[in-house]
C-alpha positions in Angstrom: 4.9 114.7 83.1 8.4 113.1 84.0 10.2 116.2 82.5 8.1 118.4 84.7 9.1 116.5 87.8 12.8 116.5 86.8 12.7 120.3 86.4 11.1 120.8 89.8 13.8 118.4 91.3 16.6 120.5 89.9 15.0 123.7 91.1 14.8 122.1 94.5 18.6 121.4 94.4 19.5 124.9 93.4 17.2 126.3 96.0 18.8 124.2 98.8 22.5 124.8 97.9 24.5 127.9 98.6 26.6 129.4 95.8 29.9 127.9 97.1 28.3 124.5 97.3 27.3 124.7 93.7 30.9 125.5 92.7 32.0 122.4 94.6 29.6 120.2 92.7 30.7 121.4 89.3 34.5 122.1 90.0 37.0 119.9 88.1 40.0 118.3 89.9 43.2 120.0 88.8 45.7 118.1 86.7 49.0 117.1 88.4 52.3 116.3 86.8 55.5 115.1 88.5 58.9 115.1 86.7 61.8 113.0 88.1 65.5 112.7 87.2 66.3 109.3 85.7 69.7 107.7 85.3 72.9 109.7 85.4 76.0 108.6 83.6 79.6 109.8 83.2 80.2 110.7 79.5 83.9 110.0 79.8 83.8 106.3 80.9 80.1 105.4 80.9 80.0 104.8 84.6 76.6 104.9 86.3 76.6 107.9 88.7 72.9 107.7 89.6 73.6 106.8 93.2 76.3 109.4 93.8 75.4 112.3 91.6 73.5 115.4 93.0 70.2 115.5 91.2 67.4 118.1 91.0 64.4 117.4 93.3 61.2 116.2 91.7 59.3 119.0 90.0 55.6 119.0 90.7 53.3 121.0 88.4 49.7 121.6 89.5 47.1 122.5 86.8 44.7 125.5 87.0 42.9 123.2 86.5 44.5 121.9 83.3 48.2 121.9 82.4 49.3 123.3 79.1 51.9 121.6 77.0 55.5 122.7 78.0 59.0 121.7 78.9 61.2 121.4 82.0 65.0 121.3 82.3 66.3 118.7 84.8 69.9 118.8 86.1 72.4 116.5 87.7 76.0 117.2 88.8 79.0 115.2 89.8 82.6 116.2 90.4 81.9 119.8 89.9 80.3 119.3 86.4 76.6 119.6 85.6 74.6 117.7 82.9 71.1 118.6 81.8 68.2 117.2 79.9 65.0 118.9 78.7 61.8 117.1 79.4 58.9 117.8 77.0 55.4 117.1 78.4 52.0 117.2 76.8 48.9 119.1 77.8 47.1 117.4 80.6 43.3 117.9 81.1 41.6 118.4 84.4 40.0 115.4 86.1 42.9 113.3 84.9 44.8 110.9 87.1 48.2 112.3 88.3 51.0 111.9 85.7 54.7 111.1 86.4 57.4 111.5 83.8 60.9 110.2 84.4 63.5 112.2 82.5 65.8 110.7 79.9 69.3 109.7 80.9 71.5 112.7 82.0 75.1 112.5 80.9 77.7 114.4 82.8 79.8 116.0 80.0 83.5 115.6 79.4 86.1 113.6 77.4 89.4 111.9 77.9 91.3 115.0 76.6 90.0 117.1 79.5 92.3 115.4 82.0 95.9 115.9 83.1 97.7 112.6 84.0 100.0 112.7 87.0 101.7 110.1 89.3 101.8 110.5 93.1 102.9 108.5 96.1 100.1 106.6 97.9 100.2 104.2 100.8 103.5 102.6 102.0 104.1 99.2 103.6 107.3 98.5 105.5 108.9 95.2 106.4 111.8 95.4 108.9 114.3 92.6 109.5 117.2 93.0 112.0 120.3 90.9 111.7 123.6 90.8 113.6 126.5 91.4 111.2 129.1 90.0 113.5 128.9 86.5 114.9 131.3 84.4 117.0 132.1 81.2 115.2 133.4 79.0 118.0 133.6 81.2 121.1 131.3 84.0 122.3 128.3 84.8 124.3 124.7 84.1 123.5 122.6 87.2 123.5 119.3 88.0 121.8 119.4 84.6 120.0 122.8 85.1 118.5 126.5 84.6 119.5 128.0 88.0 120.3 131.6 88.9 120.2 133.6 90.0 123.3 136.3 92.5 124.0 137.8 90.8 127.1 140.6 93.3 127.9 141.3 96.7 129.3 141.6 98.4 125.9 139.2 99.9 123.3 138.8 97.4 120.4 138.5 98.5 116.8 136.6 96.0 114.7 135.4 95.9 111.1 132.3 94.4 109.4 131.1 94.1 105.8 127.7 95.2 104.5 125.8 95.9 101.3 124.7 99.4 100.4 121.5 99.7 98.5 120.4 102.4 96.1 117.4 103.1 93.9 114.0 101.4 93.5 112.3 99.0 91.2 108.8 97.9 90.1 107.0 95.1 92.0 105.4 92.5 89.7 101.8 91.5 90.7 101.1 88.2 89.0 101.6 88.7 85.2 101.7 92.5 85.2 103.2 95.5 86.9 100.1 97.7 87.2 96.4 97.7 88.1 93.8 99.6 86.0 90.9 101.1 87.9 89.3 103.0 85.0 89.6 101.3 81.6 89.4 104.5 79.6 92.8 105.4 81.1 94.4 101.9 80.8 97.0 103.1 78.3 98.0 106.0 80.6 98.4 103.6 83.6 100.6 101.2 81.5 102.7 104.1 80.2 103.3 105.4 83.8 104.3 102.0 85.0 106.5 101.2 82.0 108.5 104.4 82.7 109.9 102.6 85.8 110.7 99.3 84.1 114.3 100.0 83.6 114.8 101.2 87.2 116.7 98.7 89.4 118.0 98.4 92.9 121.8 98.5 92.8 124.1 97.2 95.5 127.7 98.1 96.6 129.8 96.0 99.0 131.4 98.1 101.7 133.3 97.8 105.0 132.4 99.6 108.2 134.5 100.2 111.4 133.3 100.3 115.0 135.1 101.0 118.3 134.2 98.7 121.2 134.6 99.6 124.9 136.8 97.6 127.2 135.2 94.5 128.7 132.1 94.5 126.5 130.0 92.1 124.5 129.2 93.7 121.1 127.6 93.2 117.7 126.6 95.3 114.8 122.8 95.1 114.2 121.7 95.7 110.7 118.2 97.1 110.4 116.9 96.4 106.9 113.7 98.1 105.9 112.0 97.1 102.7 109.4 99.7 101.7 106.7 99.0 99.1 105.1 102.2 97.9 101.8 102.2 95.9 102.1 104.8 93.1 98.8 106.3 92.0 98.1 107.4 88.5 95.7 110.3 88.8 93.5 111.9 86.1 92.6 115.5 87.1 90.2 117.6 85.1 92.1 120.4 83.3 90.9 123.0 83.4 89.0 122.4 86.6 85.3 121.9 86.0 85.8 120.8 82.4 85.0 117.2 83.1 83.7 115.0 86.0 85.8 113.0 88.5 86.8 109.6 87.2 88.1 106.4 88.6 88.4 106.2 92.4 88.4 109.9 93.4 90.6 110.6 90.4 92.9 107.5 90.8 92.6 105.6 87.5 95.3 103.0 88.2 98.2 102.0 90.4 101.6 100.3 90.4 104.1 99.5 93.1 107.8 100.2 93.6 110.2 98.7 96.2 113.2 100.3 97.9 115.6 99.0 100.6 117.2 100.9 103.3 119.6 99.1 105.7 121.3 100.9 108.6 124.0 99.0 110.6 124.4 100.1 114.2 126.9 99.0 116.8 125.4 97.8 120.1 127.4 96.7 123.2 126.7 95.6 126.8 128.9 95.1 129.8 130.9 91.8 129.8 129.1 89.5 132.3 132.4 88.4 133.9 133.9 91.9 134.3 130.9 94.2 134.5 132.6 96.5 137.0 135.4 97.2 134.5 133.0 98.2 131.7 132.7 101.9 130.9 129.9 102.8 128.5 130.8 105.0 125.5 130.0 108.7 125.7 127.3 109.7 123.3 125.9 107.5 120.6 128.1 105.6 118.2 126.4 104.6 115.0 128.0 103.1 111.9 127.0 104.8 108.7 125.9 103.2 105.5 123.2 100.8 104.3 123.7 97.1 104.1 123.1 93.5 104.9 125.6 90.9 106.2 127.1 88.4 103.9 128.8 86.0 106.3 130.2 85.7 109.8 133.2 87.6 111.2 135.6 86.9 114.1 137.0 83.9 115.8 138.6 83.1 119.2 138.5 84.7 122.6 139.0 88.1 121.0 136.5 87.2 118.3 136.2 89.9 115.8 139.8 90.0 114.5 140.1 93.7 115.5 142.9 95.5 117.1 143.1 97.1 120.5 143.8 100.8 121.3 145.1 101.9 124.7 142.8 104.2 126.5 
């Protein structure tokens, strides 16, 4: 009797439902698969590029209603080079909870031999010191925190000064080494580039300069000494282009520094405070040539400077 009642109950259900409703009751939920790119690494130096690489978007596969066994290629690129990995996935039945697969690590291909090593100039830092080359020892005028010489007569004065001329450059030592490595794979290349400058030295030559000073003037020769420290960058560039990913810091795999010195002495003069009306400024711009720094004082007495006068 129970079987009869169950039969009539089912008949009642089929009678009450429309065809589309019946399909809804017996339709299976389609399977769903999501495939994601996992970690991305640089094959040259092992650096983790996951955060900076360009990666394929997640691939979502919807079943009809099941998903057949298959594979999906996932890509990632960095520095103009692309790496890939093939993800194999199993068959997934309908009415199964959504499945997510994270791809195996993707390695951006390349090796150390795919790079050309070059050295280029980077940032520069300058330190400037100005010093008077001439200084009155026991008689003169204080100006700009130094004792200036005077030409207290009606004639042009010719005076001399000594200076040091600099040439060349040399490595700057940073602690116990002369170089900094940014990418360990290229440490030997950075050291080799820096060592190529080890024998370079700044050389000096002692020289003498001459200046003409207007009548009734206070004067000096101001030496502008500029010490420039240049950061030299060791750069690894993929060669040919696209054969390997960018390495280091945008291609910079190490640095070292070199120092050079440029010193330019220049005569300066102003009207003598006691005979300003007699002073005639020079025509044009007089500048002493050479590069140097002062090694002592020059001049003594009321005509301090030890020069000789020329009639105008």
